[in-house]
DOMITOR-723463 format. One record per atom (N, C-alpha, C, O): z, x, y. Coordinates in steps of 0.001 Angstrom, whole numbers, padded with zeros to 6 digits, always signed. Example, Ala and Ser with C-alpha at 12.3 -4.5 7.8 and 13.67 -1.06 7.14 Angstrom:
# DOMITOR-723463
+007800+013190-005690/+007800+012300-004500/+007800+013200-003300/+008465+014236-003319/+007080+012850-002250/+007140+013670-001060/+007870+012900+000030/+008039+013409+001138/
END
This chain:
# DOMITOR-723463
-050732+030941-044204/-049775+029877-044231/-050176+028799-043145/-050757+029237-042152/-049947+027518-043214/-050203+026725-042216/-049139+026603-041236/-047991+026988-041459/-049541+026039-040092/-048660+025896-038984/-047931+024552-038989/-048526+023497-039205/-046755+024621-038767/-045908+023235-038711/-046302+022722-037299/-046319+023421-036286/-046604+021462-037368/-046852+020613-036066/-045866+019429-036116/-045736+018620-037035/-045136+019491-034843/-044102+018524-034687/-044966+017267-033881/-045664+017455-032885/-044781+016150-034450/-045375+014977-033893/-044652+014655-032653/-043436+014811-032543/-045500+014155-031616/-044790+013746-030395/-044355+012299-030383/-045103+011500-030947/-043274+011860-029833/-042898+010539-029583/-043746+009742-028628/-043595+009919-027420/-044773+008733-029156/-045574+008048-028300/-044985+007475-027110/-045613+007384-026056/-043629+007037-027279/-042986+006379-026056/-042663+007355-025134/-042297+006915-024044/-042694+008578-025263/-042254+009752-024432/-043654+010441-023485/-043573+011277-022586/-044790+009843-023978/-046000+010342-023397/-046670+009489-022489/-047010+008335-022750/-046867+010127-021328/-047619+009169-020245/-049261+009333-020348/-049689+010350-020893/-050010+008540-019933/-051351+008551-019996/-051870+008435-018563/-051709+007409-017903/-052442+009423-018144/-052672+009648-016624/-054121+009984-016411/-054605+010927-017037/-054931+009202-015478/-056091+009342-014953/-055941+009831-013525/-055392+009055-012742/-056335+010964-013092/-055962+011631-011795/-056683+011145-010721/-056447+011678-009637/-057659+010094-010767/-058211+009480-009527/-058673+008136-010038/-058748+007748-011204/-059001+007434-008777/-059607+006061-009028/-060933+006078-009276/-061550+007065-008875/-061599+005109-009916/-062838+004896-010297/-063876+004071-009581/-063521+002901-009444/-064885+004319-009161/-065835+003604-008321/-067249+003515-009162/-067710+004478-009774/-067860+002234-009102/-069091+002049-009730/-070153+003084-009331/-070138+003600-008214/-071028+003364-010215/-072437+004119-009865/-071993+005532-009440/-072775+006153-008720/-070859+006104-009789/-070412+007287-009309/-070287+008388-010454/-069843+008025-011543/-070586+009464-010296/-070607+010719-011225/-069211+011425-010876/-069051+011863-009737/-068289+011532-011751/-066999+012083-011666/-067023+013329-012437/-067163+013320-013660/-066868+014562-011645/-066647+015844-012116/-065253+016325-012285/-064386+015757-011621/-064903+017330-013110/-063718+017881-013354/-062461+016964-013445/-061414+017109-012815/-062795+015896-014440/-061630+015135-014678/-060951+015506-015894/-061577+016000-016832/-059617+015284-015940/-058885+015475-017183/-057930+014379-017347/-057533+013697-016403/-057536+014208-018674/-056448+013218-019002/-055336+013813-019916/-055430+014882-020518/-054284+012980-019933/-053253+013523-020912/-051844+013379-019895/-051746+012712-018865/-050945+014126-020468/-049576+014147-019780/-049111+015572-019478/-048783+016327-020393/-049084+015917-018263/-048790+017177-017677/-047669+017909-018199/-047662+019138-018130/-046598+017183-018782/-045577+017752-019333/-045812+018322-020803/-045074+019157-021325/-047005+017726-021438/-047086+017955-022843/-048579+018642-022947/-048926+019211-023982/-049370+018554-021880/-050587+019056-022098/-051665+018214-021589/-051512+016993-021626/-052733+018720-021121/-053828+017946-020472/-055135+018463-021353/-055183+019589-021849/-056159+017502-021471/-057465+017752-021934/-058107+018925-021095/-057728+019322-019993/-059189+019408-021873/-060122+020223-021052/-060970+019612-020061/-061074+018393-020193/-061622+020143-019078/-062295+019463-017856/-063798+018757-018589/-064632+019335-019286/-063770+017515-018198/-065163+016715-018434/-065641+016331-017055/-065147+016617-015964/-066938+015470-017407/-067440+014831-016129/-068137+013662-016931/-068514+013727-018101/-068238+012560-016062/-068977+011258-016657/-069435+010622-015378/-069143+011008-014246/-070410+009300-015795/-070728+008589-014689/-070330+007136-015071/-070455+006689-016211/-069790+006370-013910/-069262+005004-014187/-070701+004060-014021/-071604+004131-013188/-070526+003290-015016/-071710+002180-014944/-071816+001400-013546/-070789+001247-012884/-072846+000986-013165/-072977-000001-011948/-072139-001395-012252/-072213-001880-013381/-071428-001963-011340/-070993-003202-011507/-071919-004314-011119/-071742-005442-011581/-072834-004066-010348/-073913-005066-009776/-075167-004847-010711/-075834-003833-010508/-075518-005654-011649/-076660-005677-012382/-077985-005704-011671/-078135-006206-010557/-078913-005150-012361/-080297-005390-011930/-081056-006414-012616/-082094-006820-012094/-080648-006894-013761/-081400-007724-014626/-080286-008448-015590/-079466-007731-016163/-080265-009524-015724/-079580-010275-016695/-080284-010983-017848/-081136-011850-017653/-079890-010577-019068/-080473-011403-020369/-079369-012306-020806/-078235-011930-021101/-079803-013513-020818/-079062-014552-021331/-079663-014930-022840/-080728-015529-022989/-078866-014513-023862/-079370-014712-025135/-079065-015956-025854/-078516-015900-026954/-079409-017161-025268/-079084-018365-025915/-077903-019029-025491/-077135-018435-024734/-077640-020258-025902/-076702-021011-025586/-076126-021029-024221/-075169-020303-023952/-076649-021811-023356/-076663-021653-021945/-075506-022678-021365/-074419-022233-020998/-075795-023961-021314/-074893-024905-020620/-073910-025644-021680/-072845-026140-021309/-074338-025678-022987/-073723-026387-023900/-073651-027998-023523/-072648-028659-023793/-074780-028550-022890/-074853-029785-022667/-074941-030715-023761/-074723-031913-023583/-075304-030145-025094/-075363-031010-026252/-073909-031426-026850/-073726-032265-027733/-072998-030726-026240/-071584-031047-026796/-070999-031954-025828/-069774-032073-025822/-071833-032723-024867/-071304-033813-023926/-071928-035105-024112/-073156-035157-024180/-071258-036106-024198/-071948-037447-024534/-072573-037964-023110/-072262-037423-022049/-073400-038965-023184/-073963-039436-021991/-073199-039721-020909/-073665-039695-019770/-071849-040042-021198/-070922-040443-020177/-069932-039381-019710/-068902-039654-019095/-070347-038062-020068/-069678-036799-019756/-068479-036523-020590/-067887-035469-020358/-068047-037274-021487/-067176-037089-022420/-067676-035848-023523/-068765-035826-024096/-066569-034822-023658/-067127-033778-024615/-067021-034175-025936/-066360-035166-026245/-067694-033399-026859/-067704-033899-028286/-067956-032465-028941/-068710-031617-028464/-067202-032328-030120/-067544-031156-030870/-068839-031064-031350/-069407-029972-031314/-069458-032162-031848/-070587-032363-032285/-071332-033697-032283/-071168-034517-033186/-072085-033879-031336/-072741-035171-030953/-073295-035790-032118/-072873-036883-032497/-074351-035083-032811/-074941-035672-034010/-074087-035950-035033/-074409-036786-035877/-072842-035263-035096/-071879-035866-036218/-071281-036935-035897/-071215-037836-036733/-070687-037101-034580/-070183-038216-034422/-070998-039493-034068/-070442-040591-034054/-072097-039369-033830/-073138-040446-033693/-074240-040346-034436/-075318-040508-033864/-074216-040089-035716/-075407-039744-036564/-076286-040879-036706/-077452-040638-037021/-075866-042280-036497/-076794-043260-036580/-077351-043778-035335/-078066-044779-035291/-076968-042992-034198/-077584-043456-033095/-078978-043104-032861/-079319-041956-033144/-079845-043926-032382/-081333-043612-032467/-081748-042625-031384/-082697-041855-031533/-080939-042687-030208/-081238-041591-029197/-080002-040853-029109/-078855-041298-029124/-080436-039554-029005/-079079-038647-028823/-079378-038010-027494/-079627-036805-027454/-079369-038684-026494/-079541-038129-025113/-078460-037252-024868/-077405-037688-025328/-078365-036099-024262/-077257-035163-023974/-076876-035330-022517/-077517-036108-021810/-075882-034649-022053/-075326-034823-020771/-075990-033807-019810/-075625-032639-019682/-076984-034385-019168/-077813-033368-018271/-077142-032913-017151/-077374-031750-016820/-076222-033678-016370/-075484-033119-015417/-074719-031686-015653/-074389-030864-014797/-074546-031642-017008/-073950-030397-017393/-074775-029277-016931/-074237-028358-016313/-076105-029272-017188/-077045-028415-016729/-076782-028047-015222/-076763-026879-014835/-076623-028902-014575/-076613-028933-013004/-075263-028276-012615/-075231-027529-011637/-074093-028539-013378/-072936-027744-013228/-073043-026362-013521/-072533-025489-012818/-073709-026150-014564/-073928-024584-014953/-074802-023715-013914/-074564-022531-013676/-075887-024486-013303/-076480-024091-012305/-075789-023749-011022/-076097-022710-010437/-074971-024470-010596/-074216-024332-009433/-073059-023200-009777/-072758-022375-008915/-072498-023198-010929/-071530-022243-011388/-072064-020725-011313/-071395-019770-010921/-073369-020686-011754/-074006-019328-011754/-074843-018880-010495/-075366-017768-010433/-074926-019764-009562/-075799-019517-008386/-075716-018201-007696/-076697-017515-007409/-074393-017879-007434/-074132-016648-006943/-074987-015429-007557/-075644-014635-006884/-074875-015426-008767/-075587-014408-009628/-077119-014614-009690/-077956-013766-009377/-077369-015903-010152/-078876-015927-010502/-079641-016028-009198/-080839-015777-009324/-079199-016360-007873/-080016-016389-006656/-080173-014904-006235/-080904-014626-005285/-079537-013990-006886/-079815-012541-006269/-080420-011723-007514/-081238-010828-007302/-080012-012038-008786/-080415-011100-009765/-081311-011909-010861/-080948-012965-011379/-082489-011270-011116/-083315-011801-012178/-082581-012213-013437/-081678-011533-013923/-083027-013404-013962/-082439-013830-015223/-083545-014278-016206/-084358-015168-015958/-083489-013599-017288/-084351-013895-018460/-083633-014326-019569/-082681-013718-020058/-084131-015466-019997/-083381-016322-021149/-084257-016470-022304/-085485-016417-022235/-083622-016646-023305/-084193-017053-024641/-083413-018146-025223/-082199-018157-025025/-083962-019057-025911/-083350-020334-026486/-082232-019960-027795/-082384-019187-028742/-081138-020786-027450/-080267-020789-028562/-080123-022263-029307/-080685-023227-028788/-079449-022408-030395/-079238-023600-031101/-078840-024780-030041/-079443-025847-030155/-077950-024655-029116/-077408-025514-028188/-078621-025895-027223/-078398-026806-026426/-079732-025365-027210/-080854-025898-026295/-081748-026811-027063/-082663-027407-026495/-081516-026935-028307/-082343-027837-029056/-082385-029223-028427/-083438-029778-028110/-081155-029754-028267/-080908-031030-027650/-081911-032174-028119/-082641-032767-027324/-081879-032409-029393/-082742-033504-030032/-082696-034882-029192/-081598-035434-029122/-083694-035423-028612/-083591-036549-027847/-084700-037524-028280/-085355-037215-029276/-084979-038682-027627/-085965-039707-028023/-087289-039123-028352/-087743-038189-027691/-087937-039664-029383/-089140-039137-029687/-089220-037901-030515/-090290-037392-030852/-088011-037427-030838/-087855-036141-031511/-088247-035045-030573/-088664-033984-031038/-088147-035219-029352/-088326-034066-028388/-087114-033153-028289/-085968-033598-028231/-087405-031887-028274/-086433-030788-028381/-086662-029802-027133/-087789-029625-026672/-085728-029288-026712/-085681-028079-025582/-086425-028512-024407/-087205-027806-023767/-086070-029949-024131/-086817-030458-022832/-086125-029827-021651/-086781-029304-020750/-084738-029870-021643/-083954-029244-020395/-084277-027755-020343/-084572-027263-019254/-084249-027177-021189/-084304-025583-021436/-085725-025379-020877/-085853-024580-019949/-086791-026018-021349/-088133-025866-020988/-088349-025912-019514/-088932-025028-018886/-087820-027050-018977/-087941-027592-017583/-087179-026650-016492/-087630-026450-015364/-085997-026117-016969/-085214-025535-015886/-085275-023928-015899/-084476-023255-015248/-086202-023419-016623/-086433-021978-016446/-087839-021681-016388/-088665-022445-016886/-088164-020586-015792/-089544-019981-015773/-089861-018926-016729/-089140-017931-016660/-090721-018930-017545/-091002-017904-018576/-092468-017220-018472/-093471-017933-018468/-092542-015957-018397/-093687-015257-018450/-094553-015234-019794/-095046-014219-020287/-094643-016441-020262/-095259-016363-021536/-096691-016356-021509/-097276-015730-022393/-097321-016941-020653/-098793-016720-020401/-099079-015358-020044/-099997-014852-020689/-098536-014656-019199/-098752-013437-018843/-098697-012546-020145/-099514-011636-020283/-097767-012798-021067/-097666-011984-022261/-098262-012300-023467/-097966-011841-024570/-099331-013310-023130/-100312-013634-024249/-099664-014670-025248/-100219-014895-026323/-098485-015303-024892/-097779-016325-025791/-098463-017595-025397/-098882-017799-024257/-098569-018524-026492/-098855-019865-026279/-097634-020712-025965/-097834-021738-025315/-096358-020410-026351/-095137-021178-026116/-094287-020546-025354/-094287-019315-025376/-093440-021218-024572/-092364-020869-023688/-091133-020131-024560/-090251-019486-023994/-091185-020290-025824/-090056-020035-026757/-090041-018347-027111/-089033-017747-027487/-091250-017791-026925/-091279-016377-027079/-092184-015786-026172/-093198-016393-025829/-091873-014496-025690/-092546-013906-024708/-091893-012389-024536/-090880-011954-025083/-092815-011693-023576/-092357-010345-023358/-092506-009933-021815/-093160-010638-021046/-091940-008892-021450/-091972-008394-020095/-091529-007099-019879/-090717-006696-020711/-091836-006344-019000/-091580-004921-018759/-090520-005005-017555/-090742-005671-016544/-089480-004348-017741/-088493-003863-016505/-088129-002675-016668/-087597-002292-017710/-088425-001723-015396/-088257-000318-015341/-088939+000187-016517/-090099-000131-016781/-088144+001075-017322/-088671+001595-018437/-088596+001047-019769/-088750+001756-020763/-088341-000318-019830/-088058-001044-020976/-089055-002280-021214/-089290-003126-020351/-089568-002270-022407/-090249-003472-022902/-089392-004372-023608/-088872-004089-024687/-089234-005524-022965/-088348-006577-023409/-089170-007542-024292/-090229-008004-023866/-088639-007889-025659/-089325-008984-026445/-088507-010040-026710/-087478-009780-027333/-088724-011230-026371/-087812-012366-026526/-088413-013181-027533/-089535-013664-027381/-087642-013375-028667/-088076-014145-029756/-087356-015435-029921/-086187-015566-029557/-088071-016417-030484/-087626-017718-030782/-087229-017983-032228/-088057-018075-033133/-085820-018108-032403/-085324-018219-033666/-085254-019660-034116/-084908-019824-035286/-085502-020652-033447/-085521-022030-033708/-086949-022765-033719/-087057-023984-033585/-088035-021886-033894/-089343-022374-033953/-089833-021561-035307/-089136-020848-036029/-091205-021871-035437/-091936-021135-036491/-091991-019575-036391/-092604-019045-035464/-091389-018888-037288/-091540-017429-037208/-091900-016844-038514/-091496-015716-038797/-092686-017580-039396/-093127-017147-040528/-094353-016320-040391/-095104-016543-039442/-094647-015314-041319/-095651-014452-041124/-096981-015150-040961/-097904-014463-040525/-097187-016286-041219/-098460-017182-041180/-098441-017795-039894/-099444-018429-039564/-097448-017714-039086/-097334-018536-037880/-097821-017906-036516/-098125-016713-036531/-097914-018594-035377/-098453-018257-034183/-097432-017102-033476/-097905-016145-032863/-096138-017287-033617/-095253-016385-033130/-095358-014913-033792/-095350-013917-033069/-095445-014831-035041/-095523-013606-035720/-096810-012859-035300/-096863-011664-035009/-097772-013676-035310/-099091-013055-035035/-099053-012560-033556/-099655-011517-033303/-098397-013220-032555/-098203-012843-031210/-097482-011533-031350/-097974-010526-030843/-096312-011482-032026/-095511-010401-032040/-096297-009138-032473/-096112-008112-031818/-097065-009124-033406/-097880-008076-033854/-098705-007710-032689/-098775-006522-032375/-099359-008639-031993/-100407-008121-030843/-099617-007534-029743/-100097-006627-029063/-098358-008031-029515/-097504-007441-028299/-097151-006129-028597/-097259-005214-027781/-096631-005965-030010/-096037-004518-030358/-097295-003553-030407/-097148-002390-030031/-098547-004006-030866/-099712-003158-030900/-099966-002538-029406/-100503-001438-029280/-099548-003313-028292/-099890-002811-026982/-098752-002161-026433/-098858-001742-025281/-097402-001958-027205/-096354-001427-026697/-096733+000146-026502/-097271+000748-027432/-096438+000798-025266/-096736+002163-024881/-095626+002885-024617/-095204+002693-023477/-094976+003684-025300/-093704+004290-024984/-093969+005191-023903/-092937+005487-023300/-095085+005763-023426/-095323+006559-022216/-095189+005825-021188/-094825+006426-020177/-095380+004594-021088/-095122+003676-019869/-093742+003006-019953/-093053+002873-018941/-093368+002613-021083/-091971+001884-021227/-091339+002657-022545/-091657+002249-023663/-090487+003721-022406/-090104+004402-023286/-089120+003644-024353/-088850+004042-025486/-088664+002483-023728/-087623+001865-024715/-088164+000368-025160/-088866-000299-024400/-087847+000004-026203/-088143-001178-026866/-086991-002100-027164/-086263-001715-028078/-086697-003151-026627/-085576-003980-026706/-086011-005316-027075/-086823-005945-026397/-085471-005764-028159/-085762-007088-028699/-084467-008143-028798/-083393-007777-029277/-084643-009189-028404/-083732-010140-028415/-083998-011615-029027/-085140-012061-028918/-083104-012320-029601/-083327-013576-030228/-081713-013995-030449/-080780-013193-030411/-081622-015219-030651/-080136-015813-030624/-079282-015545-031900/-078238-014912-031744/-079597-015932-033038/-078663-015618-034139/-078877-014379-034746/-080017-014018-035041/-077834-013653-034974/-078028-012195-035500/-078447-012360-036955/-078229-013387-037598/-079109-011197-037468/-079664-011271-038894/-078461-010493-039618/-078509-010527-040848/-077664-009976-039187/-076508-009289-039951/-075263-009737-039277/-074992-009356-038138/-074411-010634-040037/-072996-010889-039772/-072107-011327-040824/-072623-011891-041789/-071202-011205-040804/-069953-011399-041934/-069428-012864-041390/-068869-013537-042256/-069515-013389-040223/-068891-014581-039734/-069353-015731-040615/-070550-016008-040691/-068440-016390-041269/-068746-017455-042288/-069373-018654-041821/-070052-019350-042576/-069169-018951-040536/-069646-020065-039979/-071242-020125-039825/-071940-021138-039866/-071651-018807-039641/-073178-018531-039535/-073665-017437-040399/-074583-016690-040062/-073039-017359-041507/-073480-016317-042407/-074881-016503-043025/-075159-017487-043709/-075696-015569-042766/-076972-015576-043239/-077861-016826-042917/-078724-017320-043642/-077443-017248-041611/-078204-018389-040870/-079670-018056-040646/-080592-018861-040775/-079790-016686-040272/-081166-016375-039818/-081815-015440-040875/-082635-014592-040524/-081449-015597-042150/-082018-014787-043219/-083536-014879-043368/-084206-013879-043628/-084078-016107-043198/-085555-016399-043464/-086183-015531-042274/-087125-014794-042562/-085717-015573-040950/-086317-014879-039864/-086381-013306-040116/-087361-012598-039888/-085143-012887-040634/-085116-011501-040874/-086070-010922-041987/-086596-009811-041922/-086224-011828-043021/-087176-011444-044001/-088622-011311-043332/-089416-010375-043422/-088727-012426-042686/-090271-012474-041891/-090591-011341-041039/-091734-010887-041090/-089581-010737-040127/-089838-010042-039049/-089166-008650-039002/-089391-007875-038072/-088327-008347-040036/-087561-007131-039802/-088377-005911-040027/-088152-004888-039380/-089314-005979-040918/-090074-004902-041346/-091131-004452-040266/-091521-003291-040143/-091527-005479-039529/-092487-005338-038351/-091657-004666-037154/-092160-003767-036480/-090543-005079-036956/-089719-004431-035895/-089270-003042-036090/-089214-002236-035161/-088932-002753-037380/-088660-001334-037803/-089906-000547-037632/-089750+000575-037148/-090979-000876-037902/-092177-000098-037911/-092553+000396-036558/-093367+001300-036371/-091895-000267-035596/-092380+000158-034210/-091147+000776-033514/-091150+001006-032305/-090168+001019-034257/-088891+001691-033936/-088126+001056-032937/-087610+001749-032061/-087974-000224-032950/-087013-000859-031986/-085879-000190-031754/-085221+000272-032686/-085499-000052-030405/-084410+000734-030018/-083176+000082-029818/-082136+000700-030049/-083147-001280-029353/-081829-001882-029108/-082357-003432-029539/-083456-003917-029271/-081398-003978-030186/-081546-005602-030328/-080280-006094-029867/-079229-005513-030139/-080348-007377-029028/-079206-008003-028554/-079436-009567-029256/-080525-010134-029351/-078359-010000-029632/-078080-011167-030195/-076979-012123-029618/-076243-011640-028756/-076795-013349-029974/-075668-014062-029486/-075119-014772-030674/-074961-014195-031751/-074822-016050-030472/-074489-017159-031534/-072953-017041-032174/-072163-017979-032286/-072731-015674-032561/-071525-015583-033166/-070396-015136-032238/-070324-014036-031691/-069477-016197-032131/-068300-016151-031162/-066986-016155-031994/-066685-017123-032692/-066223-015054-031898/-064942-015031-032779/-063912-016283-032272/-063614-016672-031143/-063561-016672-033440/-062465-017578-033110/-062922-018989-032794/-062099-019864-032527/-064267-019225-032823/-064759-020503-032542/-065769-020968-033392/-066541-020121-033842/-065939-022261-033737/-067098-022693-034693/-067335-023930-033820/-066464-024625-033297/-068953-024119-033739/-069514-025111-033246/-070780-025389-033943/-071409-024446-034421/-071242-026680-034051/-072301-026925-034756/-073683-026799-034049/-074720-027022-034674/
END
């Protein structure tokens, strides 16, 4: 025969943690629950550090392209001024961003990959001018010919930063570079393989649905073949839509 279980009233149950938590600390013999109704068995865990050793910024940095040359914000510059021959974006916005993040970026390494808001189409069909000028990229050291894709090692991780807004076809330079870079990947030196790019290949968000499908078709099989451990993407932000 089954045992009858009387459900508890959630409003009468307390949730108690028996001590405060500190970063980078292993806690032993912790229990959760309500002493009047029962506590969990004893566990242990480690709190993540609050001070990062490395920051990955996966595109969309300052959103300078959403500000007009006079500093006025615009949801879509190219939409509002589609016939303007020069689409200069508001470069002081980059300076604001630099000052805002200085406390972090002056003490912690920051590695960045471009997003769609870094395109910033300007006179002469130039793109990514501010992005390329304001950051340093170890692209030469990793055998890349462009700043838009590169790799580096940090600790036990090999990071691969891919460009989603340049040529990624299998016949292109980026794909050939990716093959060479992964061929040199050595798990005995860097056990983890982490790959980043801006727009996710898998998303149900209607504003960007299947936006990176061509990149997925071109590169997914190669990343699978090397057993990529973690992928970081950006682009999709719940509750917002920008062009």
